[in-house]
C-alpha positions as CSV (number, residue, x, y, z in Angstrom):
1,X,284.5,35.6,161.9
2,X,285.2,36.5,165.5
3,X,281.5,36.8,166.3
4,X,280.7,33.6,164.4
5,X,283.3,31.7,166.4
6,X,281.8,33.0,169.7
7,X,278.4,31.9,168.5
8,X,279.7,28.4,167.9
9,X,281.2,28.3,171.4
10,X,277.9,29.5,172.9
11,X,275.9,26.8,171.1
12,X,278.7,24.2,171.8
13,X,279.0,23.3,168.1
14,X,281.9,23.3,165.7
15,X,283.1,26.5,164.2
16,X,283.2,25.7,160.4
17,X,284.7,29.0,159.2
18,X,283.9,30.2,155.7
19,X,282.0,27.7,153.5
20,X,281.0,27.7,149.9
21,X,277.3,27.8,148.9
22,X,277.3,24.1,148.3
23,X,278.8,23.3,151.7
24,X,276.4,25.7,153.4
25,X,273.3,24.1,151.9
26,X,274.5,20.6,153.1
27,X,275.7,21.5,156.6
28,X,273.4,21.8,159.7
29,X,274.8,25.3,160.2
30,X,274.0,28.6,161.9
31,X,274.9,31.1,159.1
32,X,276.4,34.5,160.0
33,X,276.3,36.5,156.8
34,X,278.0,39.9,156.7
35,X,275.0,41.4,154.9
36,X,271.2,41.0,155.1
37,X,270.1,38.1,152.9
38,X,267.8,39.2,150.0
39,X,264.9,36.9,149.2
40,X,263.7,33.5,150.5
41,X,265.3,31.8,147.5
42,X,268.8,33.1,148.4
43,X,268.2,32.1,152.1
44,X,267.3,28.6,151.2
45,X,270.2,28.3,148.7
46,X,272.5,29.1,151.7
47,X,270.8,26.5,153.9
48,X,268.6,28.8,155.9
49,X,265.3,26.9,156.2
50,X,264.2,28.5,159.5
51,X,265.1,31.3,161.9
52,X,267.2,28.9,164.0
53,X,269.8,28.7,161.2
54,X,270.5,32.4,160.9
55,X,272.2,35.1,162.9
56,X,270.9,38.1,160.9
57,X,267.9,38.8,158.7
58,X,266.2,38.1,155.4
59,X,264.4,40.8,153.4
60,X,262.1,40.4,150.3
61,X,263.9,43.1,148.3
62,X,267.3,44.7,148.7
63,X,266.0,48.2,149.3
64,X,264.1,46.9,152.4
65,X,267.5,46.4,154.2
66,X,268.4,50.1,153.8
67,X,267.4,53.3,155.5
68,X,265.3,54.3,152.5
69,X,262.3,52.5,153.9
70,X,262.2,54.8,157.0
71,X,260.3,57.6,155.3
72,X,257.3,58.2,153.0
73,X,257.4,59.4,149.4
74,X,256.7,63.0,148.9
75,X,253.4,62.0,147.1
76,X,251.8,58.5,147.0
77,X,252.3,58.5,143.2
78,X,256.0,59.4,143.3
79,X,258.5,57.2,141.6
80,X,259.5,54.1,143.7
81,X,260.3,50.4,143.3
82,X,257.3,48.3,142.3
83,X,257.4,46.5,145.7
84,X,257.4,49.8,147.7
85,X,255.1,49.8,150.7
86,X,253.0,52.9,151.2
87,X,251.6,51.4,154.3
88,X,254.9,51.1,156.1
89,X,255.7,54.8,155.7
90,X,252.3,55.7,157.1
91,X,252.6,53.3,160.0
92,X,256.0,54.6,161.2
93,X,255.5,58.3,160.4
94,X,255.1,59.1,164.1
95,X,258.2,57.1,165.1
96,X,260.8,58.5,162.7
97,X,262.1,62.0,162.1
98,X,260.3,64.4,159.7
99,X,261.5,63.4,156.2
100,X,261.0,61.8,152.8
101,X,262.5,59.1,150.6
102,X,262.9,59.8,146.9
103,X,263.8,57.8,143.8
104,X,264.3,60.7,141.4
105,X,266.3,63.9,141.5
106,X,263.2,66.0,141.0
107,X,261.4,64.3,144.0
108,X,264.6,64.7,146.1
109,X,264.8,68.4,145.4
110,X,261.0,68.9,146.0
111,X,261.3,67.0,149.4
112,X,264.3,69.0,150.4
113,X,262.6,72.3,149.6
114,X,259.7,71.4,151.7
115,X,261.9,70.4,154.7
116,X,264.2,73.4,154.4
117,X,261.3,75.7,155.4
118,X,261.9,74.3,158.9
119,X,265.7,74.5,159.0
120,X,268.7,72.5,157.8
121,X,268.1,69.0,156.3
122,X,270.3,65.9,156.1
123,X,270.6,64.1,152.8
124,X,271.6,60.4,153.1
125,X,272.6,57.7,150.8
126,X,270.5,54.7,151.8
127,X,273.4,52.1,152.0
128,X,275.8,54.4,153.9
129,X,277.1,52.9,157.2
130,X,278.7,54.5,160.3
131,X,277.6,58.0,159.3
132,X,279.2,57.9,155.8
133,X,277.4,59.1,152.7
134,X,275.6,62.0,154.4
135,X,275.4,65.7,153.7
136,X,274.0,68.6,155.8
137,X,272.2,71.1,153.6
138,X,271.1,74.6,154.6
139,X,270.0,76.2,151.4
140,X,268.2,75.5,148.2
141,X,271.4,76.1,146.2
142,X,273.2,73.5,148.4
143,X,270.4,71.1,147.9
144,X,270.4,71.4,144.1
145,X,274.2,71.1,144.0
146,X,274.2,68.0,146.2
147,X,271.5,66.2,144.2
148,X,273.0,67.2,140.9
149,X,276.3,65.6,141.9
150,X,274.6,62.2,142.4
151,X,274.3,59.6,139.7
152,X,270.6,59.6,138.6
153,X,270.8,55.9,137.9
154,X,271.9,55.3,141.5
155,X,269.0,57.5,142.8
156,X,266.5,55.5,140.8
157,X,268.0,52.2,141.9
158,X,268.7,52.8,145.6
159,X,266.9,56.0,146.4
160,X,267.9,58.9,148.6
161,X,266.8,60.0,152.1
162,X,266.1,63.6,153.0
163,X,265.2,64.3,156.7
164,X,265.3,66.9,159.4
165,X,268.8,67.7,160.6
166,X,269.1,67.8,164.4
167,X,271.5,69.5,166.8
168,X,272.7,68.3,170.2
169,X,272.0,64.8,169.0
170,X,272.2,61.6,171.0
171,X,272.0,58.4,169.0
172,X,270.4,55.5,170.9
173,X,270.5,51.8,169.9
174,X,267.6,49.4,170.6
175,X,267.9,45.8,169.6
176,X,267.3,42.1,170.1
177,X,269.1,38.9,169.4
178,X,267.9,35.3,169.4
179,X,270.4,32.5,169.4
180,X,269.4,29.0,170.3
181,X,267.6,29.1,173.6
182,X,268.9,32.6,174.5
183,X,267.0,35.7,173.8
184,X,268.4,39.1,174.8
185,X,267.0,42.7,174.3
186,X,268.8,45.9,174.9
187,X,269.0,49.7,174.7
188,X,271.9,52.0,175.0
189,X,273.8,54.9,173.5
190,X,276.3,55.1,170.6
191,X,279.6,56.9,170.9
192,X,281.5,58.7,168.1
193,X,285.2,58.8,167.3
194,X,287.5,60.1,164.6
195,X,288.8,57.9,161.9
196,X,292.2,58.3,160.2
197,X,290.8,60.9,157.8
198,X,289.4,63.0,160.7
199,X,285.8,62.1,160.0
200,X,283.4,61.6,162.9
201,X,282.3,58.0,162.7
202,X,280.8,55.2,164.9
203,X,283.0,54.5,167.9
204,X,281.0,51.9,169.8
205,X,277.9,51.3,171.9
206,X,277.2,51.2,175.6
207,X,274.2,48.9,176.3
208,X,271.9,47.7,179.0
209,X,271.0,44.2,178.0
210,X,268.1,42.3,179.5
211,X,267.5,38.6,179.4
212,X,264.3,38.1,177.5
213,X,262.0,40.3,175.3
214,X,261.2,44.0,175.1
215,X,258.8,43.7,178.1
216,X,261.7,42.4,180.2
217,X,263.9,45.3,179.1
218,X,261.2,47.8,180.1
219,X,261.1,46.3,183.6
220,X,264.6,47.8,184.1
221,X,265.5,51.2,185.4
222,X,265.5,53.1,182.1
223,X,265.3,56.8,181.5
224,X,262.3,58.4,179.8
225,X,264.3,59.0,176.7
226,X,265.4,55.3,176.6
227,X,261.8,54.2,177.1
228,X,260.7,56.4,174.2
229,X,263.4,54.9,172.0
230,X,262.3,51.4,172.9
231,X,258.7,52.2,172.1
232,X,259.7,53.7,168.7
233,X,261.9,50.7,167.8
234,X,259.2,48.2,168.7
235,X,256.6,50.1,166.6
236,X,259.1,50.2,163.7
237,X,259.9,46.5,164.1
238,X,256.2,45.4,164.2
239,X,255.3,47.6,161.2
240,X,258.2,46.1,159.1
241,X,257.0,42.5,159.9
242,X,253.5,43.5,159.0
243,X,254.3,45.3,155.7
244,X,257.2,43.3,154.2
245,X,256.2,39.7,153.6
246,X,259.1,37.3,153.9
247,X,261.0,39.5,156.4
248,X,262.8,37.5,159.1
249,X,265.3,38.8,161.7
250,X,267.0,37.0,164.5
251,X,269.3,39.9,165.0
252,X,267.7,43.3,164.9
253,X,269.1,46.7,165.8
254,X,267.5,50.1,165.5
255,X,269.2,53.5,165.7
256,X,267.1,56.3,167.2
257,X,268.2,59.9,167.0
258,X,267.1,62.4,169.8
259,X,267.9,66.1,169.5
260,X,266.5,69.5,168.6
261,X,265.9,71.2,165.3
262,X,266.7,74.7,164.1
263,X,263.8,76.1,166.1
264,X,264.7,74.3,169.3
265,X,261.9,71.7,168.9
266,X,262.8,68.3,170.3
267,X,262.5,65.3,168.1
268,X,263.1,61.5,168.6
269,X,262.8,59.0,165.8
270,X,264.2,55.8,164.3
271,X,266.9,56.5,161.7
272,X,267.4,53.1,160.3
273,X,267.3,49.3,161.0
274,X,270.0,46.7,160.9
275,X,269.0,43.1,160.3
276,X,272.5,41.7,160.1
277,X,275.6,41.5,162.2
278,X,276.6,45.0,163.3
279,X,278.7,47.3,165.4
280,X,276.9,46.3,168.6
281,X,277.2,42.5,168.0
282,X,280.3,42.2,170.1
283,X,278.4,43.5,173.1
284,X,275.4,41.3,172.3
285,X,277.7,38.2,172.3
286,X,279.5,38.9,175.6
287,X,276.1,39.5,177.2
288,X,274.7,36.2,175.9
289,X,277.9,34.5,177.2
290,X,277.3,35.8,180.7
291,X,273.6,34.9,180.6
292,X,274.5,31.4,179.6
293,X,277.1,31.1,182.4
294,X,274.8,32.5,185.1
295,X,271.1,31.7,184.8
296,X,270.3,34.0,187.7
297,X,271.3,37.2,185.9
298,X,268.5,39.2,184.6
299,X,270.5,42.1,183.0
300,X,274.1,43.2,182.4
301,X,275.8,46.3,180.9
302,X,277.9,45.6,177.8
303,X,279.9,47.8,175.5
304,X,281.8,47.7,172.2
305,X,284.7,50.0,171.4
306,X,286.2,50.8,167.9
307,X,289.5,52.6,168.2
308,X,291.5,53.9,165.2
309,X,295.3,53.8,165.5
310,X,298.2,51.6,166.5
311,X,299.3,50.4,170.0
312,X,295.8,50.5,171.5
313,X,295.5,49.7,175.2
314,X,292.8,47.1,175.6
315,X,291.3,46.3,179.1
316,X,292.4,42.9,180.4
317,X,288.7,41.8,180.7
318,X,287.8,42.7,177.1
319,X,287.1,40.3,174.2
320,X,289.1,41.5,171.2
321,X,287.2,40.9,167.9
322,X,289.6,42.6,165.6
323,X,293.1,44.2,165.9
324,X,295.0,44.9,162.7
325,X,294.9,46.8,159.4
326,X,291.5,47.1,157.9
327,X,291.7,47.4,154.1
328,X,289.3,50.3,154.1
329,X,290.2,52.4,157.1
330,X,293.7,51.4,158.2
331,X,294.8,50.4,161.8
332,X,291.7,49.5,163.8
333,X,290.9,47.7,167.1
334,X,287.5,46.4,168.1
335,X,286.7,44.9,171.4
336,X,283.8,44.3,173.8
337,X,283.4,44.0,177.5
338,X,280.7,43.4,180.1
339,X,279.9,44.9,183.5
340,X,277.4,44.1,186.2
341,X,274.0,45.9,186.1
342,X,272.5,47.3,189.2
343,X,269.2,49.0,189.7
344,X,269.3,52.6,190.9
């Protein structure tokens, strides 16, 4: 709701709040859904007739919005949804970590066995967010136990991801937002924090945001690792548009992991995509606001912060997007702020 309200202010239109489907279809509205929309029919039912009426994305099938699309099947004839794209897995194979997606327990175990020959693997539930629903597996026994504990019907319906586990990992974010006349593209690094259960989860993002497209971002003073992440995200984005008919995204974010495997070999690859409002959206919005206020600015630094606990000290120049009790995680504060960007 906070992000939607800021979008309305940026576009100088009324903030309408939460509307019913009937009201949405009738209103000349920019829709900000909390999840990726599934299917053109649903998008039209909600009044999204073109990209200019959506902050987020539309996918042809639900599984396309999850991390399960990031890897190939263990064999081309393995069990998968009827709409599965073999081409996408082939196109992005060099831009993701070594891994497989599976839609049966047998395929998941076979994929895990193949990867375990090179060290520990990470098993991930496709719909997990913020690092949840993941298990690091170091042996065949652990693999069998982990897969056996999963509901076979859920594996068939949603799939499961098995990929190379990395050490000394940095998670980079690359993304782009299009709102009205404003287009911004960014790259940066995610931070981690501890939630109230002591789990290590997403704690925010620190971004370099360029006015314009990916080419404008690459004109900035980026490190080699950042440039590699941008190249991999662009390849993933273009392959998705080519392979999944009906895909549309006015807000796109890609997580890229960079680290080393058990043998010390360096890897970099896209972990997953987000075609919906996300953790970095607070930073995206404060950057757009600054660009709108000062047409001479080509780039800014922007950051989001997610802090668990009470009595959080928030900087005076920050935009607070949430401060209260989250029903799922307890006391939580989310804020965003922007700083000047200078070339070095």
